[in-house]
C-alpha positions in Angstrom: 5.3 9.1 17.5 8.1 7.8 15.3 8.2 4.6 17.4 4.5 4.1 16.8 4.9 4.6 13.1 7.8 2.2 13.0 5.6 -0.5 14.8 2.7 0.2 12.4 5.0 -0.1 9.3 5.8 -3.7 10.3 2.1 -4.8 10.5 0.9 -7.6 8.2 -2.2 -8.5 10.2 -4.6 -6.5 12.3 -6.8 -8.3 14.9 -9.8 -6.5 16.3 -12.0 -7.4 19.2 -15.7 -6.6 18.6 -17.6 -5.4 21.7 -16.1 -2.1 22.8 -13.8 -1.8 19.8 -16.0 -2.1 16.7 -19.1 -1.2 18.8 -19.5 1.2 21.7 -19.7 -1.8 24.0 -23.5 -1.6 24.4 -25.3 -4.9 24.2 -28.9 -4.6 22.9 -31.1 -7.6 23.6 -34.6 -8.0 22.3 -37.5 -9.7 24.2 -36.9 -12.6 21.8 -33.3 -13.0 22.9 -32.0 -11.5 19.6 -28.8 -9.5 20.0 -28.3 -6.2 18.2 -25.1 -4.3 17.7 -24.3 -0.9 16.0 -21.2 -0.6 13.8 -19.8 2.7 12.6 -19.8 2.8 8.8 -16.5 4.8 8.6 -14.8 2.0 10.7 -16.1 -0.5 8.2 -14.8 1.5 5.2 -11.4 1.9 6.9 -11.2 -1.9 7.4 -12.0 -2.4 3.7 -9.3 0.2 2.7 -6.7 -1.6 4.9 -7.5 -5.0 3.4 -7.3 -3.4 -0.1 -3.9 -2.1 0.8 -2.7 -5.7 1.4 -3.1 -6.0 5.2 -5.6 -8.7 6.2 -7.9 -8.3 9.2 -9.0 -10.9 11.7 -11.6 -10.8 14.5 -11.3 -12.5 17.8 -14.2 -12.0 20.1 -15.4 -13.5 23.3 -19.1 -13.5 22.4 -20.8 -15.3 19.5 -23.4 -13.5 17.3 -24.8 -13.9 13.9 -24.8 -10.2 13.4 -21.0 -10.1 13.8 -20.7 -12.9 11.2 -22.9 -11.0 8.8 -21.1 -7.7 9.3 -17.6 -9.3 8.9 -18.7 -11.1 5.8 -20.0 -7.8 4.3 -16.5 -6.3 4.9 -14.7 -9.3 3.3 -13.2 -10.5 6.6 -12.6 -14.2 6.5 -10.6 -14.8 9.7 -13.4 -14.8 12.3 -13.1 -16.4 15.7 -16.2 -16.0 17.9 -16.9 -17.5 21.4 -13.2 -17.2 22.4 -13.2 -16.6 26.1 -9.4 -17.2 26.0 -8.2 -15.5 22.8 -4.7 -17.0 22.9 -5.5 -20.2 21.0 -7.1 -18.3 18.1 -4.2 -15.9 18.1 -1.7 -18.8 17.9 -3.7 -20.5 15.1 -3.8 -17.3 13.1 -0.1 -16.6 13.5 0.7 -20.1 12.4 -1.8 -20.2 9.5 -0.5 -16.9 8.1 3.2 -17.6 8.9 3.6 -14.4 10.9 5.8 -13.3 13.8 4.4 -11.4 16.8 6.0 -8.1 15.7 4.0 -8.3 12.4 0.7 -8.4 14.2 -1.4 -5.6 15.7 -4.3 -6.2 18.2 -7.0 -3.7 19.0 -8.7 -4.2 22.3 -10.6 -2.4 25.1 -10.7 -4.5 28.2 -8.5 -6.7 30.4 -9.6 -9.9 28.5 -7.6 -8.6 25.6 -4.4 -8.3 27.5 -3.1 -11.9 27.0 -2.9 -11.3 23.3 -2.0 -7.6 23.5 1.0 -8.6 25.5 2.3 -10.8 22.7 1.8 -8.7 19.6 4.2 -6.2 18.1 1.6 -3.4 18.2 -0.9 -3.3 21.0 -3.6 -0.7 20.6 -6.4 0.3 23.0 -9.4 2.4 22.0 -9.8 5.8 23.8 -12.5 4.5 26.2 -10.7 1.3 27.0 -10.4 0.2 30.6 -7.5 2.1 32.3 -5.4 -1.0 33.0 -5.7 -2.1 29.4 -4.6 1.4 28.3 -1.5 1.1 30.5 -0.4 -1.9 28.5 -1.0 -0.5 25.0 1.6 0.9 22.7 -0.9 3.4 21.3 -4.3 4.7 22.3 -6.7 5.9 19.7 -8.3 9.4 19.9 -11.7 8.0 19.1 -13.8 5.7 21.3 -14.7 2.1 20.4 -17.5 2.0 17.8 -17.0 5.7 17.1 -14.1 5.8 14.6 -11.3 4.0 16.5 -11.0 1.3 13.9 -10.8 3.8 11.1 -7.9 5.6 13.0 -6.1 2.3 13.3 -6.5 1.4 9.7 -5.4 4.8 8.4 -2.4 4.9 10.8 -1.1 1.6 9.5 -1.7 2.6 5.9 0.1 6.0 6.5 3.1 4.2 8.2 3.3 1.9 5.2 3.1 4.7 2.7 -0.2 3.6 1.2 -2.8 6.0 2.6 -2.4 9.1 0.4 -2.4 7.1 -2.8 -5.5 5.2 -1.7 -7.3 8.4 -0.8 -6.5 9.9 -4.2 -8.4 7.1 -5.9 -11.6 8.7 -4.6 -10.9 11.9 -6.5 -10.6 10.3 -9.9 
């Protein structure tokens, strides 16, 4: 576990996939073609807490959806890349724009399409219900499933490793 905390302590950017990571992977489509997604409120609050602690968040997702844009805007996430079948160009752009090295970046994924980026970052994370091959190539696997608290776990682990979690939590008692 110390190796995981050491990796988490270095992180200056966390990238999340959406479907299967911030959601349970279900795709709800209405008769009108409208797409619906369910997000876990505790995941969202964890993402806000992490950003407030000084670690920005980015989203790189293969699908495009207005509901994702709306949810990420509500969380204050400004680095949003949708429709990225190949996630590597968005990753390279983010890394350059923010002046970061691979070891300063974490990526949270759930499926084999996430592996090209997961294999580059310093801290590759798979959610508990990720595809088995993806889990084999992760540094850490969350105890919670995608869309069911996994993002909150990631955010709190990074904050804990960076010595920021307890102080942040104490603000809710004041």
